[in-house]
C-alpha positions, 0 to 999 in steps of 0.5 A: 706651154709657157706655165707648163714649162715653168712649172716642169722647171719648178719641179726639177729644182724642187728634187733633192738630188745624190750628191756623192761621188759617184752620183755627181759625175754621172749625173752632172759632170758627165751631162753632155751625153743626154742618153744615160745608158751611153752616159754609163759606158762612157763613165765605166770606159773613163774609170777603167782608164783610170784604174788601168795602171793597177791593171799594168802593174799586176801584169808585170808582176805576174811576169816577174812571177812567172820568171821565178816560178820557172826558175824555182821550178827545179827546187819546187820538184825536189819540195814535192819529193821531200814533202808529202804533206800538203800543209808542210809542202805550201809553207816550204813552197811560199818561203822559198818563193818569198826568198826568191823575191816572188809577190802574192799581194799583187794579185789581190790588190786590183781586185780588192780594189776592183770589188770596192768600185764595184760594190760602190758603184752597185749602191751609187747607181741603185741610188741613181736610180730611185732618185731618177725614177722618182725625178721622172715620175714628179715630172709627169705628176706636174705635167699632170696637174698642169694639163688639168688646169689648161683643160678647164680653162678651154672654150667649149670650141678646143674641147669639141676639138679634141674629142673628134681628135679621139684625144678624149673619148666615152670609151676610156672608162673607170673600172666601175664602168663610168667614163673617166673625166675628159679632163684626167683623160687629156691630162693622161694623154700629155704625161703619155706623150711627155714620156715618150719624148723623154724616157730614159731608154738605151738600145732595146731597154725600155726603162734603163733605171730597172733590170732587163728583164721581160717579167718586168714591165717598162713603166712601174705598177704602184707596188713596182714604183714604190718600190723602185724610189727607195725612201725618196717615196718615205721620206719628205726630207730626202724627196725635197718635198713636203710630207702632204705633197709626198702623199698626193704624189703617191696617192695620185699614181695610178690616176696619173700614169694611167695610160701609160700604164694600159697593157697594150702600152706598156711592154716587157723592159728587157730581154736578160741580155744585159744579165746574161752577157754579164755572167758569161763575161765574168766566168771568162773573166775568173777563167783567164784570171786563174790561168794567169795565176795559175801560169805564174805561180800563185796559185797551185794544187798545194795553195789556194786552188780550192778558193778559186774554184769556188769563185769560179760559181760564187763570182757568177751567182753573185754578177748573176744576182745583181744583174737581175735585180738592180738597175739595168744601168749596173749590169751595163757598167759590168758588161762594158767593165768586163769586156775592156779588162778581157780587151786589156788582158789580151792585148797585153798578153800578145805584148808580153808574148812577144816580148818574151819570143825576142828575148828567147831569141836574142838569148839562142842568139848568144848562145850560138854566139857566145856559148852557154853561160856558166851559172857559177860565174858570178863576176 
């Protein structure tokens, strides 16, 4: 067993790890969380807290814009009666808003930052997934080789005991009908046990580095594996291995993973829960954002409502595609990010509503006590 441990340690250190910011955070900075799913959740919450000042700024500016919109409402209605051309009306409204200190950019900045972070994380988590799929197989590959050596070094009594225990059996056969070599059966069982003890599952998802969908298996077949490891499977310099070793690894995949690929032990990887949640939360976030922007006057029928409606369709479709096609880790990031954003929005709305009620009550009290102020009195 000491030989096995030494071999696996060497395997882990031989592979080149991704070393950009997001990858380093996920793989190393937060490595005190053993489960990668919970690590992604914690990472997402930390990132959201870091970016929360942008959300607070957006809500503050939206409230400021809303006050300006309410103050300019009579003038806006006058412009609507004066100009029937929608283009000219939009220009006049924007000019009036600009003079009053209205900010359109305040709603764009958080959205731009959010999109930039999302796409950079999509690339980063895809890179991490390729690395983790490759690393996982490399560890199993080395355990397989070490187990072959271990079995070949056993005495006859130990081999007979393995046969009595059912670890090796004449029932397991190759496609041509011949019995699989006992040393191969023993090595595959060692690989199977090691995988079950160390697999990167999360709640209902068997392999977090594959999509949360029922039509993909927990353990990738050879074709899916080659796709999921990306350049780690085609570039020796990327993987950190020699060309010969990389070629042998890929050739050995069906043999090393033979027992894991058996139909009875290789079920669906997921149940579409994360993709469905990510799409639903994307729609909810779009609705909340549109409502806030309409209320604050940043979007109206003359300016941008068509673009907002288009985004209501485009964003969920894009999110659904990413969630179905890429790693479950990215879909998990989306769900946690959207959930936290909705909580921040609802919470800030309740706080601002309470502030507005307090200010309204204060104003009504002053009016009742002193009378309404003269709008022409600037002293």
